[in-house]
N, C-alpha and C positions, 0 to 999 in steps of 0.2 A: 381313855379319850381318843386315841387313834381308832379304837374300832367303832366310836360313835359318829367320828368323822367320815370313815369310809361308807357307814351305813348312810349318812346323810347325802354324801356324794352320789352313792347307787341311787337313792330316792329320786334325787334331782335328775339323774340321767335317765330313769324310768319314765319320769313326769315328763320329760322333754321329748321322750320317742312316743308317747301315749299319743293314740288318734285324736284329733281334734273334734269336739263335739259341734253340729250344726244344728242350729234349730231350724225348724220348717216354717214358711211362710203360712200366715193366717188365710191366705187368699189363693185361689186356683186361677189360671188363665183361661179364660173359656171362649174368647172372641177377640179377633184384632181387625181392624179395618183402617183403610187410608183415603183421604180426600186430595185430590191432585188432577192436575192438568198435564200436558206435554212439556209446560214450562216449569218453573220452580216456585215451591211456596215455602213458607216458613212461618209456623204458629208462634204467636207472640202472647195470646191469651186465651182464657176460655172460661166461661160462667154455665152454672145451671140456671134455666129460665123459668118463669113462674107456671108454665104449663107442663114442667117436667123433662123438657128437651134440653138442647145444648147450643150455646152459641159459640163459635170459634171465629178468632180475629187474627190475622197475619197479613203478611205483605206478599204479593205474587207478581213476577215479572211479567210483562205484556209487550208487546210490540206496538210501538207508535211511530209511524213514518219511518220505518226502516230501522228503527233502535229499539233497544230494551229499556223499559223504565219500570220501576216498582210502584204498585197501587196498593190501597187498603182492600183486602179481601174478607168478606163476611158471610160466613156459612151457618144457616140455622140447620138444626137437625130435631125431629120429634123426639117422644121419650122412648121410642124403640131405636133411635140411632138412623133412622132413615132421612135422607136428605128432603127438607122442606123447600128451601129457596138459598139461592146465593147472590151476593151483591158485589160489585166491584167499582168503586170510588176513588178519584184521584186526579191528579194534574197530568200534564205533558213531561213532568220530570219526576223525581223520585219521591214517594211519599212512603213513610214508614211509620205503620199504626203501631201502637205499644200496649193500649189497655182500653177495656170496656166495661160499661156498668150498664143495669136495666135499670129503667124508670118505672118503679112500681107504686109511686105515689101521685104522679100528676097524669098525664094522656098514654103512658105506656111507651114502649119503643125502647132503643138502645142508643147510647151515647157512646160514640166510639173516639179516641182520641189519639194523635201522635205528632208527627212534626212532617213538614215539607221543605223541599228545596227549591221548589218554584219561585221565579222571581217575578212573574206576573201572573194575571188572572188566566186560569185555562181549565178545560174539564169542569170538574165539579166545583173548584176554587174559584170564587168569585172576587176575592180581594186581592190586589197586588201584594208583594213583599213589602215590609215596613220600611225596607232601606233597598230600593230598587238598584243601588249603584254599586253594590258589593258583590261579586260573583260567590255563590257557595253558601251564602247565609241561610239558617234555618228557622222557620216560625212554627209554632205551636199549629197545628189544623186539627179542629174537632168538629163532628157532624152528628147529627141525631136522624135515625132511620127509624120507620114506624115497623110495629110489631112483626107485621106481614112482609117486611123488608121491601114493599113496592114504592114509598114515598121517600125521598129525601127532605126531612121536614125543614131543617135549617143546618149551616154550615157556619164556621167562624174560623178567622185566622187571628192568632194572638203571637205579639212578640214585640221586640225594640228593634235598636239600629245594628245588633250584633246577631248572637245565637241563642235559641230557646229549642228546648226539649221537653217532653213529658214522659213520666213513666207509670202514674197512676192516677186513678180516679174513682170517687166514691160517691154515692148519692146520700145527702144529709137528710137528717130528719125533718127539715122545713122543705123538702122536696127540690133544693139546689143540688147543684154539683160541685163538690171541691176537687180540683185538679192540683197534684203535686208535680213541679216540672223544675227547671233550672235555666238560669240566665246568666248572661256575663254583659248583657246591655246595660248603659248608662240609666239612671233614674232619669223619669220623665219623658222617656222618649216612647214611642209607639203607644203601646198599651201599659207600658210599666208606670206606678205610681212614684210617690216621692221617697220610698224607703231607701236608704243609703246602700250604696254598693260596699260588701264587706271584703270581698278577694277577687278570686279568679270567677269560678260558675258560683253562683249563690242560689239558695233554693228558692223557688218561686211559686208561691200557692195564689191560685185564682179561684174565686167562687163566682160561678155563672148561673142564671136563672133558668127555668125550663123553655124560656124562648132563646136562650144562647146569648144573652144581655150579661156583660160583666157587672158583678154587683160589688166586689173589693178585690184587691189582692195585697198580698203580705210578703216581704222578701226577708229571708233568714239566713245568716252564715257565718263562715270564719273566714281568716285570711288566705283560705286554700280554696281547692275546689270541691263543692260540695253537691251530693246528689241522693235525693229521695228514692228509694225503689219501691216503698209501699206506703200507702196512707189507708188507714182504716178508723171508723166511727166508734168512740168509746161509749160506754155505757151511762157516763155521766154528762153526755152531750158534747165532749170534747173529740179531739182527733190524736191520732197517735202517728209518727212519722217514724220510719227506719230507713236507715241508709248509710252513707259512708262519706268521709272526706279524704280526698288524695291531696298529698303534699306537693306545693309548687316548688319548682326548682329555683334556685336564685336568679338563674336568668329570666324566669317567667316573672318572678316577683318585680323584676326591675322594669318590666315594661310598663308603659304609660297606662294607668287605670285597671292593669292586670287584665287587659283585653287581648288575650292569648288565644293562640292555635286554634285546632278543630276541636269539636266536642268529642273527642275521642276519649272513652273510660272504659275500654274493652276489659274482660277479665284476666288477659294475657299482660297486661301493664305491670311493670316491675315498680311503679313508684310506691313509696309508702303510703298505706290507707289505714284509717282508723275508723271502727265502726260506731255508729250513734243511733240512739233512739231518743225522740223529744216527744214529749206529751203536751198539747194545747189545749185550752179551753175554748167554750164554743166562739168566743170573740178574736181567736187564733194568738192569744197571749200565753206565754211558754209557762208551763207549770213546773216541770222538770227536765233534766237533760242527764242521759246516760251516755258516757263515752268510755269505751274499752281502753284499758291500760296497758294491754298486752302489747311488748315491743315486737309488732308483726304487722303483716299485711291482711287487712281483713275487710269482707265486704258483707252486707246483710242484704238478702233478697226477698224474705218473707217474714211475716209476724202473725201470731195467732192469739186468742186471749186465753188464759188458762182458767180452769176451775176455781182458784183462789183468788181470782180478779186481777192477776198479773198477767204477763206476756211472755212468750217463746219466740226468739228471733232464730232464724237460720240463714247461714251463707256458707262462707268459707274464711279460712285461716291460713296463712302461710308464713312461716318462720324459719329461722337457722337454731333457735334453742326451744326447748319444749317449756315454756312458761304455763301452757295449759295442760291439764291432765291428758298425756297421748293417748289413752285408750286404744291401746295396741296399734297405733300408725306407726309405719315403718320408716317412710321417707321424711326426713327434717325438711326438705327443700321442695316437696311438691305440696299442693293444696289439699287440705282435708276439709270435710263438713264440719263446721264449727256450729254449736247451739249454745245459747245463753239464755237463761231463764231469769226474769226481772219480778220483782214484787209489785205491787199497785203504785208503789211509790219512786219506782226505777232504779230500786238498789237490788245488785247483781246477788242471786241465790246460789246458782251454780253455773258453771260452763263445762262443755265436753267437746271433744274433737272426734271424729270417726274417719280414718282413711286407710289406704293402703300403700303401695310402693310407687303410684303414679297420683293423678289428680283427680279430686272429687269435689264437686260443688252441690250445694242444695239452692234450688229455686224456690221451693214450695214446702210449708209445713202447715199441718192442719190436724185438729183433734178427731181421733177415731171413735167408735163407739164403744169402745172397752175400756175408755179412760185413759188409754194411751196417745201417743203421738205418732203421725205419719210424717216421714221428710221423703220428699221426690227431689231428684237431680240427675247428676250425672256422673259416672266413673269410668276410669280407664285403667284402673289396677287389675292385678292378677288375681285369681280365686285363692283363697286361704291365705291372703296378705293383710296383715294387720288388723282391722274390723272387718274386712270384706269376705264374706263367704260364698257369695253368689259367683257365679261363673263370668268370665271375661269372654265376652261374645264377638267382639271385633274391634272397633275403635272406642268412642265412647257408646256407653249403654245407659239406658233407664236405669237408675238405680234407686230402689226402694228400702227406706230403713225404718223399723219401728223400735220406738224406744217408750219407756215408761214416764212416770211424772220424776223422777230422780235423774232421768237422764240415761239409765241403763238400758243397753240395747238388748232388745227381745229377739229379732232376727232381720235377714236384709235379703233381698232377691234382685236379680238383674233380668232385664228384658232387652231385647234387640236383635240385631244381624251383625253382619261383618263390616258395614258401614259406619256411618255416625248415626247414632240416635240420642236425641235431646230431650228429657221429660220436663216440661214446664209446668202442667197443673196435676193436682190430685183432686177429681170431682167425686162426691156421693152418688150412689145410685142403689137401687134394690138390692139388697143382699149382697153388697160388695162395693167396689170403687172403680173409677174409671180413669186411667193415666192418658194424658193428652200432652202431645209434642209433636216434633217434627222428625223425619228420618230420611236418609239417602240409602238405607239397606236394601239389597235384594230379599227375595224369600229364602231366609235361611235364620239359623238360631231358632229364637223364639218368634220370629217374625213370619207370618205366614204371607202377607199380602206382597206382591212382586212390586220392585220400583220402576219407575218410569223414566230413571234418569235425571236425577236433580233430588232438591228436597221437597218432601210432602207432608201435609198435616198426617200423623199417624197416632192412631188410639188403640188401646188395649183394655179389653174389659177382664177385671179380676173378680171371684165371686167367692164367697166362703159358704160351707155347709151349716147346718142347723146349731152344731155344737160350737162352730167357731173356729175349728181347725181342720186342717187337710193337708195331706201329702201331695205336693205338686211335681210332677217331671215333665221335662219336655217332650217326653214321648207321648204325652196325653194327646187326644184328639182336640184340636182349636180350630174353631169355625172363622173363615175369613171373609172378608168382604172388599173387593177392590173397587173403589167408587173413581174410575178415571173420568173426570167431568170435561165436557166441551168448553173452551174459553169464553167468557163472559164479558160484555162491555156494556156499560151504561150508555143510554141515548146521547149524553154529552160527550162520551169519549168516542162514539161512532162518528157523531156529526163533526168534530174537529179532526179527526183523523181523514175523514172524506174531503174536508177543506184544506188539509195540509197545513193546519196551523200548529 
């Protein structure tokens, strides 16, 4: 017995000393390029367009009458990633674009949506705030741009007497736009309907026709702060909402009407969160609801359909007890990427977490052409820690992770420089994928384009060979394209700046 014990101990020691096997990515980095000015830009969303090009949207700092404010910045690229046009729209106050969809069913063009802090009409915003007597209140602001970027077809401001924002928008099969936002305004104020207020911030769904006219709205919520991060259309004509609820403190819940504080819901928040997924039918009636039962902070930022008719959601989990399979996560107190697979009825099939010794967050999940899933987000962990094999290149890096249909990790890779690099979207392209986000790194690590001081849109192209597997090294030649653009202003911005409004 003693001999067997010693043999087992020796095997354990030898196994622990064995070199860690590292799977190589299915893609090689072959091009990186950035778009920016001498100011600061931050990418919020990106989509493939019907002509094979790209539309990038984010907010950009501009100088208006001696002060900086933020405006919507819209950049169109052709299928070869060359700049076609750029457009800057906004008010004399801060405007934060969040999401975009292409209108492929009506007259073409793009609908961008976000929120504005402007109290009065200025710049491209023609309508004043729904409550001009309160400073700092935000309203949803959406606009439709022609496909060539030359025309602002219409713009619409939506809100109540307090705060509204938007996270996602989708084109419905009927050619309308369904927008998922949040509100803490009272019912029947401003553009809100009669649906009751449930708690702090409630989910607010608004359907708008092709001319920017509100068709209907729907309010959904819990006694806490609720936020939808992503809305998608389902094959049965309904909709899927994915997001999270943040628990209100006792002090917040005592305030009249739960009309509380700022619309702060940052990923650094320490308040307890619960992830949820809700499926609605075409009339916006609830079919089922999944709520995570993990005793942890969780958030969902992305969702994609699965081949079996279910859904895979991605975000992060943070707890002090490993209630979810740790998947080699190292720290119990940092954020790890969290994946959950649901069947068509909203029942949990499996959930996994992937992390290292610091924070990891997933912002996007997509199906890959080999039947697996690609998860894109950020990582700040060291290499060879927990589930992370990729190098730590600086602050937060782009982190790309591949898992199979059972949630088993295939490989991972990091991209970026010594600064902060945040991956927002994974986009398909011929023979590979394109990673889109923002960066303030200089030309180092795997980032070849120089920084101009501040955040800029940063895209990197990954290609695969014919058999689908290649070995990539940082020393490989990477083509780079630095697109330092001159600041642009719309005619409305120029006019108001000249007049001093």
